[in-house]
BATORGU-663472 format. One line per 5 residues: number of its first residue (from 1); for each residue x, y, z of C-alpha. Coordinates in steps of 0.25 Angstrom, whole numbers, plus 5000, padded with zeros to 4 digits. Example, Ala and Ser with C-alpha at 12.3 -4.5 7.8 and 13.67 -1.06 7.14 Angstrom:
1> 5049/4982/5031 ~ 5055/4996/5029
% end
This chain:
1> 5267/4476/5124 ~ 5280/4484/5129 ~ 5279/4490/5140 ~ 5271/4503/5141 ~ 5266/4497/5129
6> 5251/4500/5133 ~ 5253/4513/5140 ~ 5259/4519/5125 ~ 5246/4511/5116 ~ 5238/4517/5128
11> 5243/4531/5127 ~ 5240/4529/5112 ~ 5228/4526/5114 ~ 5225/4538/5123 ~ 5232/4549/5112
16> 5223/4543/5102 ~ 5210/4545/5110 ~ 5214/4558/5113 ~ 5217/4561/5100 ~ 5205/4557/5095
21> 5197/4565/5107 ~ 5205/4576/5104 ~ 5202/4576/5089 ~ 5185/4574/5093 ~ 5187/4588/5100
26> 5193/4594/5091 ~ 5184/4591/5080 ~ 5170/4590/5087 ~ 5159/4600/5087 ~ 5165/4613/5092
31> 5161/4620/5105 ~ 5150/4629/5107 ~ 5154/4643/5109 ~ 5151/4642/5123 ~ 5157/4630/5128
36> 5167/4626/5138 ~ 5177/4616/5141 ~ 5184/4609/5152 ~ 5199/4609/5147 ~ 5206/4596/5145
41> 5217/4590/5153 ~ 5227/4581/5152 ~ 5231/4571/5164 ~ 5246/4566/5165 ~ 5251/4555/5171
46> 5259/4551/5182 ~ 5272/4543/5180 ~ 5273/4538/5196 ~ 5283/4528/5195 ~ 5295/4541/5187
51> 5289/4548/5200 ~ 5292/4538/5211 ~ 5306/4536/5203 ~ 5309/4551/5206 ~ 5306/4550/5219
56> 5314/4538/5222 ~ 5326/4545/5216 ~ 5323/4556/5225 ~ 5322/4548/5238 ~ 5332/4539/5235
61> 5341/4552/5233 ~ 5341/4551/5250 ~ 5346/4538/5253 ~ 5341/4542/5268 ~ 5325/4541/5264
66> 5325/4533/5252 ~ 5321/4520/5260 ~ 5308/4525/5268 ~ 5301/4527/5252 ~ 5294/4515/5247
71> 5294/4515/5230 ~ 5291/4501/5229 ~ 5276/4502/5223 ~ 5264/4495/5232 ~ 5258/4488/5219
76> 5247/4481/5228 ~ 5243/4495/5232 ~ 5232/4502/5222 ~ 5238/4509/5210 ~ 5235/4524/5214
81> 5236/4521/5231 ~ 5248/4531/5235 ~ 5253/4519/5241 ~ 5257/4512/5229 ~ 5269/4522/5228
86> 5275/4523/5244 ~ 5286/4532/5240 ~ 5275/4545/5236 ~ 5266/4541/5248 ~ 5281/4543/5256
91> 5283/4556/5250 ~ 5269/4563/5250 ~ 5269/4558/5266 ~ 5283/4568/5267 ~ 5278/4579/5256
96> 5265/4581/5261 ~ 5270/4587/5273 ~ 5276/4600/5265 ~ 5264/4599/5253 ~ 5253/4595/5258
101> 5242/4583/5249 ~ 5255/4581/5240 ~ 5249/4567/5239 ~ 5238/4573/5232 ~ 5246/4575/5219
106> 5243/4567/5208 ~ 5257/4567/5202 ~ 5272/4568/5208 ~ 5274/4581/5217 ~ 5287/4588/5213
111> 5291/4598/5223 ~ 5306/4604/5226 ~ 5304/4595/5239 ~ 5315/4586/5242 ~ 5307/4576/5249
116> 5320/4566/5250 ~ 5328/4576/5255 ~ 5318/4581/5266 ~ 5316/4566/5272 ~ 5332/4562/5272
121> 5333/4575/5279 ~ 5322/4570/5290 ~ 5327/4558/5291 ~ 5340/4564/5294 ~ 5334/4573/5306
126> 5331/4586/5300 ~ 5325/4596/5309 ~ 5311/4597/5307 ~ 5306/4611/5301 ~ 5316/4613/5291
131> 5313/4622/5280 ~ 5306/4614/5268 ~ 5314/4623/5258 ~ 5328/4613/5260 ~ 5319/4601/5255
136> 5314/4610/5242 ~ 5326/4617/5234 ~ 5323/4630/5245 ~ 5309/4632/5240 ~ 5302/4635/5252
141> 5289/4625/5256 ~ 5276/4626/5245 ~ 5268/4637/5244 ~ 5255/4628/5237 ~ 5257/4615/5236
146> 5243/4606/5230 ~ 5244/4593/5225 ~ 5231/4587/5220 ~ 5226/4577/5209 ~ 5231/4586/5198
151> 5246/4587/5204 ~ 5252/4598/5212 ~ 5257/4611/5213 ~ 5266/4620/5223 ~ 5272/4630/5225
156> 5286/4634/5230 ~ 5294/4647/5232 ~ 5310/4651/5233 ~ 5314/4660/5242 ~ 5324/4671/5235
161> 5337/4666/5238 ~ 5333/4653/5241 ~ 5340/4641/5234 ~ 5355/4639/5233 ~ 5360/4641/5219
166> 5348/4651/5215 ~ 5352/4663/5207 ~ 5350/4676/5213 ~ 5336/4683/5211 ~ 5331/4697/5210
171> 5317/4691/5216 ~ 5314/4694/5230 ~ 5303/4683/5231 ~ 5300/4669/5232 ~ 5300/4663/5220
176> 5288/4652/5218 ~ 5288/4640/5212 ~ 5275/4633/5208 ~ 5275/4618/5203 ~ 5263/4610/5198
181> 5262/4596/5193 ~ 5250/4591/5187 ~ 5243/4579/5182 ~ 5235/4588/5174 ~ 5236/4597/5162
186> 5226/4606/5156 ~ 5227/4605/5141 ~ 5226/4619/5137 ~ 5228/4626/5124 ~ 5241/4632/5127
191> 5251/4636/5114 ~ 5262/4641/5124 ~ 5258/4625/5131 ~ 5273/4616/5133 ~ 5284/4627/5129
196> 5295/4629/5137 ~ 5312/4628/5138 ~ 5319/4617/5143 ~ 5328/4620/5156 ~ 5342/4612/5155
201> 5344/4610/5168 ~ 5334/4603/5172 ~ 5333/4594/5160 ~ 5337/4582/5165 ~ 5327/4583/5178
206> 5316/4589/5168 ~ 5318/4584/5153 ~ 5304/4591/5149 ~ 5305/4603/5159 ~ 5302/4617/5152
211> 5303/4630/5156 ~ 5293/4642/5150 ~ 5288/4655/5156 ~ 5272/4655/5155 ~ 5261/4663/5163
216> 5270/4672/5171 ~ 5278/4658/5176 ~ 5291/4653/5171 ~ 5287/4636/5172 ~ 5296/4623/5170
221> 5286/4613/5165 ~ 5290/4598/5164 ~ 5284/4584/5164 ~ 5287/4573/5176 ~ 5281/4559/5179
226> 5272/4562/5169 ~ 5266/4575/5174 ~ 5268/4592/5171 ~ 5275/4598/5180 ~ 5277/4614/5180
231> 5285/4621/5189 ~ 5283/4637/5189 ~ 5287/4651/5194 ~ 5281/4665/5191 ~ 5290/4673/5186
236> 5293/4685/5175 ~ 5297/4682/5160 ~ 5305/4695/5162 ~ 5314/4701/5170 ~ 5314/4700/5187
241> 5306/4710/5195 ~ 5306/4714/5209 ~ 5293/4706/5212 ~ 5293/4695/5200 ~ 5301/4685/5197
246> 5310/4684/5182 ~ 5305/4671/5177 ~ 5321/4670/5174 ~ 5323/4670/5189 ~ 5314/4660/5192
251> 5320/4650/5182 ~ 5331/4644/5194 ~ 5320/4644/5204 ~ 5311/4634/5195 ~ 5322/4626/5192
256> 5328/4624/5207 ~ 5312/4621/5209 ~ 5313/4611/5199 ~ 5326/4605/5202 ~ 5321/4603/5215
261> 5307/4595/5212 ~ 5306/4582/5219 ~ 5295/4572/5221 ~ 5288/4576/5233 ~ 5275/4568/5233
266> 5262/4565/5224 ~ 5254/4553/5223 ~ 5249/4543/5211 ~ 5235/4546/5208 ~ 5225/4541/5199
271> 5229/4547/5185 ~ 5221/4559/5181 ~ 5214/4559/5166 ~ 5213/4568/5156 ~ 5201/4577/5156
276> 5197/4580/5142 ~ 5190/4595/5138 ~ 5174/4594/5137 ~ 5163/4604/5138 ~ 5159/4608/5152
281> 5144/4610/5157 ~ 5138/4621/5157 ~ 5123/4627/5163 ~ 5112/4623/5155 ~ 5105/4635/5159
286> 5110/4649/5153 ~ 5112/4661/5159 ~ 5104/4672/5157 ~ 5116/4681/5160 ~ 5128/4675/5160
291> 5136/4678/5148 ~ 5151/4677/5144 ~ 5161/4679/5132 ~ 5169/4671/5126 ~ 5182/4664/5133
296> 5192/4674/5124 ~ 5184/4686/5122 ~ 5190/4697/5128 ~ 5187/4712/5129 ~ 5193/4716/5117
301> 5209/4720/5115 ~ 5211/4716/5131 ~ 5218/4703/5127 ~ 5236/4706/5128 ~ 5240/4713/5117
306> 5223/4712/5112 ~ 5223/4697/5111 ~ 5210/4688/5111 ~ 5207/4682/5122 ~ 5208/4667/5125
311> 5195/4659/5122 ~ 5194/4646/5131 ~ 5183/4637/5130 ~ 5189/4629/5143 ~ 5182/4630/5157
316> 5195/4626/5164 ~ 5188/4619/5178 ~ 5176/4618/5183 ~ 5176/4629/5194 ~ 5166/4637/5203
321> 5165/4653/5198 ~ 5176/4661/5206 ~ 5163/4671/5210 ~ 5156/4667/5222 ~ 5142/4672/5215
326> 5139/4676/5201 ~ 5138/4686/5193 ~ 5150/4688/5192 ~ 5158/4692/5177 ~ 5171/4690/5170
331> 5175/4702/5164 ~ 5188/4709/5162 ~ 5193/4719/5174 ~ 5205/4723/5166 ~ 5196/4726/5155
336> 5181/4729/5158 ~ 5182/4743/5152 ~ 5185/4739/5138 ~ 5173/4729/5138 ~ 5162/4741/5136
341> 5150/4729/5134 ~ 5150/4725/5147 ~ 5152/4729/5162 ~ 5162/4721/5171 ~ 5150/4712/5181
346> 5140/4708/5168 ~ 5139/4700/5157 ~ 5145/4694/5149 ~ 5159/4688/5155 ~ 5171/4692/5146
351> 5185/4684/5147 ~ 5197/4690/5151 ~ 5208/4679/5152 ~ 5216/4686/5142 ~ 5215/4701/5145
356> 5229/4707/5143 ~ 5238/4707/5156 ~ 5252/4705/5159 ~ 5249/4690/5161 ~ 5254/4677/5155
361> 5241/4669/5150 ~ 5247/4661/5137 ~ 5231/4657/5135 ~ 5231/4673/5130 ~ 5233/4676/5117
366> 5243/4685/5121 ~ 5250/4675/5132 ~ 5244/4685/5141 ~ 5231/4689/5149 ~ 5222/4690/5161
371> 5223/4675/5166 ~ 5211/4674/5172 ~ 5197/4681/5172 ~ 5192/4693/5179 ~ 5179/4691/5185
376> 5170/4701/5194 ~ 5157/4699/5201 ~ 5146/4707/5200 ~ 5143/4719/5205 ~ 5134/4720/5217
381> 5121/4721/5215 ~ 5112/4734/5219 ~ 5109/4734/5233 ~ 5095/4733/5235 ~ 5083/4725/5244
386> 5084/4711/5246 ~ 5101/4711/5240 ~ 5110/4705/5246 ~ 5123/4714/5249 ~ 5134/4714/5240
391> 5148/4717/5242 ~ 5155/4719/5229 ~ 5167/4715/5237 ~ 5163/4703/5244 ~ 5164/4695/5230
396> 5165/4680/5233 ~ 5178/4672/5227 ~ 5176/4657/5228 ~ 5185/4645/5225 ~ 5182/4640/5210
401> 5186/4625/5215 ~ 5189/4617/5227 ~ 5205/4620/5226 ~ 5217/4626/5233 ~ 5222/4639/5234
406> 5236/4644/5229 ~ 5238/4657/5236 ~ 5249/4664/5244 ~ 5247/4674/5254 ~ 5250/4685/5246
411> 5244/4681/5232 ~ 5232/4690/5225 ~ 5225/4677/5220 ~ 5221/4665/5224 ~ 5223/4653/5217
416> 5213/4639/5217 ~ 5221/4626/5210 ~ 5211/4614/5208 ~ 5220/4600/5208 ~ 5212/4588/5204
421> 5211/4577/5194 ~ 5206/4583/5183 ~ 5210/4598/5184 ~ 5223/4606/5191 ~ 5218/4620/5189
426> 5221/4634/5198 ~ 5210/4645/5199 ~ 5216/4661/5203 ~ 5208/4671/5208 ~ 5215/4687/5210
431> 5210/4698/5214 ~ 5205/4694/5229 ~ 5212/4703/5241 ~ 5225/4693/5245 ~ 5223/4698/5259
436> 5210/4692/5260 ~ 5213/4679/5253 ~ 5225/4679/5264 ~ 5215/4680/5275 ~ 5206/4669/5271
441> 5218/4659/5270 ~ 5216/4659/5255 ~ 5231/4654/5254 ~ 5239/4642/5247 ~ 5234/4628/5250
446> 5220/4632/5255 ~ 5210/4624/5249 ~ 5196/4632/5244 ~ 5183/4624/5241 ~ 5176/4627/5227
451> 5166/4640/5231 ~ 5173/4643/5242 ~ 5174/4658/5244 ~ 5188/4663/5244 ~ 5189/4677/5242
456> 5181/4689/5237 ~ 5182/4697/5224 ~ 5191/4708/5226 ~ 5200/4719/5216 ~ 5215/4715/5223
461> 5227/4716/5215 ~ 5240/4720/5223 ~ 5229/4727/5231 ~ 5215/4731/5235 ~ 5208/4737/5222
466> 5220/4734/5214 ~ 5209/4728/5201 ~ 5194/4727/5200 ~ 5184/4719/5210 ~ 5186/4706/5202
471> 5192/4692/5203 ~ 5202/4686/5194 ~ 5202/4672/5190 ~ 5210/4664/5182 ~ 5213/4647/5180
476> 5226/4640/5177 ~ 5228/4625/5172 ~ 5239/4615/5173 ~ 5245/4613/5160 ~ 5259/4608/5156
481> 5265/4622/5156 ~ 5261/4624/5171 ~ 5248/4632/5176 ~ 5242/4640/5163 ~ 5231/4650/5165
486> 5219/4648/5155 ~ 5206/4656/5154 ~ 5197/4654/5165 ~ 5185/4662/5158 ~ 5174/4649/5155
491> 5180/4643/5165 ~ 5173/4655/5175 ~ 5162/4655/5164 ~ 5158/4640/5166 ~ 5160/4641/5181
496> 5150/4654/5182 ~ 5139/4647/5172 ~ 5140/4635/5186 ~ 5138/4647/5196 ~ 5127/4653/5189
501> 5122/4638/5186 ~ 5118/4644/5171 ~ 5126/4645/5157 ~ 5131/4659/5152 ~ 5130/4663/5137
506> 5144/4666/5129 ~ 5142/4678/5119 ~ 5151/4679/5107 ~ 5158/4675/5103 ~ 5165/4688/5100
511> 5179/4682/5098 ~ 5184/4670/5089 ~ 5184/4659/5099 ~ 5195/4648/5095 ~ 5195/4637/5104
516> 5205/4630/5108 ~ 5204/4614/5105 ~ 5198/4607/5118 ~ 5202/4594/5116 ~ 5211/4585/5125
521> 5225/4589/5124 ~ 5233/4577/5121 ~ 5246/4577/5130 ~ 5258/4579/5120 ~ 5264/4567/5128
526> 5252/4557/5124 ~ 5260/4548/5114 ~ 5269/4547/5122 ~ 5264/4538/5133 ~ 5278/4536/5142
531> 5277/4551/5145 ~ 5262/4550/5150 ~ 5261/4537/5156 ~ 5270/4528/5164 ~ 5281/4525/5157
536> 5278/4509/5158 ~ 5263/4512/5156 ~ 5257/4514/5169 ~ 5247/4524/5171 ~ 5254/4532/5183
% end
């Protein structure tokens, strides 16, 4: 058998197995009207040998420190023992001074940090306390860095005027640049996915790099070492404005970032596994009260240009409901007066994910939507003997999962990110008072536990009383196009059912529900084993 032949056979078998599984799911008995499914995820394999080759090249560019690194693998070590790749252990020891927990990343961490230049400067007696930005292509120290079993995410900023050769910009605030590398990608029905244009100046370094503007960000997606990476900058696809960056202004900043990327760390771990979609378990007991309308069933004529909602059968994660106590109500806050049948604090729930807004949401039919769901706490009951005091301004909001906090001090929203072996997902809370969140230390890097109180339902939008008293909650999952908004409606339905320990009743359907395929998506490269596995058949 030729070299790598076992890999080809193994992948061919896997392709046939996945194909048969797909056909069986698509031809199986149709779902019940109110069945809820878990998402499907593809687990990518890391080519660590290619990563070590790149690291060796980067280290060898600085002869003064090249001899300090050990690249010969220690074959006496167990396969997934970190010490089997000593160069990575050495690199992580250096980088962890600036990027806490970098060794927890299951994928090679690409950052604009030149570890070889930093080490050479230290070898030459560079003074302590030198600005880290000199080794990061003038980018400031990371505002956010999170590493875990699914991969890593980081955010850096570039100050106005920083960076030799950068064009002048009318933008007067630092530009934030995000990067995520993930071994897990969510398989969502995504007609807009996979598009983009090449970037010729970077084609040699990143042969499959594609640039595109999506959901308010310019994005640069590429693959390296078998893993999906996306670099993104929030911007306007229009003329520059005093407080908003135009995407054409963001291009040179992103390309400077991409040119500066080096291997900064990461560690070989046991490979992750694909996650096939399945019907989730729900409480057996039926609630006498809780009812909800179908996913995608908006208040009539409230979608962007009167487009319909987005029917979605997925609960994207098993979470703790974000409000501390029941009852709670998922209802529109912007168009409540148009719904003459129900009040804002009563059942049934109604989806508002694709309500008309100016935000790009490509899961919605018109391409624009609300991004998430509005949730309102119940009104305080009438006071009376034996009733506990009720303050409508103190309705608790809790963490839906154990997670890391992503939030700068000026942000009006807080995002919780989960990075595990079976999911890579973000949950965002809006309209809580930023001054209170600051006082509570709800800032970048803090760890919170599932069910931990992180605030109260409020009405903050640029200023107190800027909106109604409610919580906006949304969900993003990582795909080959980066972080994409998905409907959190049924995620909230299933979480609420667990909170009240009873199954709700779906009313309708009043709309034509066309569910998306739920079979596990076949990776595009599954017929190209050399792109999915190590080139010589090693499971990396």
